Residue, then its C-alpha position, 0 to 999 in steps of 0.5 A: m500500500s502506498w503512503k497516499g492510500f494509507k493516509k486516505a484509509l486513516e482519514r476515512m476510518p472514523h466515518q467507516l467505524q461510525s457507520k459500522i456500529g450505527r452511530g453515524a449522523k442520521t439525516v432528516d428529510a421533512e418533505f419525505d416525513e410529511v409525504k410518509e405521514r400522509f401515506v400512512q393516514m391514507e392507508r388507514v382511511t382506506k382500510d376503514l373504508f374497506q371495512q365499512a364497505a364490507q359491512f354494508r355489503d354483508g348487511l345488504h346481503a342479509m336484508l335480501v336473504y330476509q326479503g327472499a324468505y319473507l317472500e316465500q312465506v307470502l307466496a305460500v299464503y297466496r298459493p297454498i297446496s290445495t285440492d281440486p273439487e275431485g279431491v286430488a292434491q294439486p302441486v304448489g303454485s297451481y291454485t290461485d286464491e280469488g283474493a290474490s292479485p295475479e299482478l301481485l303474484r307475478v311481481a312476487e315471483d319476479f322478485r324471487n327469481r331476481i333474489a335467487a340470482i344474487 
């Protein structure tokens, strides 16, 4: 090693030692810290929004399931299993009560089919 190289090594030794043991000077970048804080805040808000959207979706699904079950009961009332005048049992949905509106039954069946698709 030359004398010049030896002098450079001696001059650089304090910095190298400090960086190896972790006592080097740490720089602070205010702009980076601000952007990082905004990113963390945005991440937190996004996580909350995702959780709220999942709760809304689950609530909406539960509501539609409940409405479907309720609709099945309404259809059972308006279209009961009955017998014809000869006493032969008829399948579900083959009998329409005089008080049941055909429009109501059509809308109810259409809604049931749409809910079943979900």
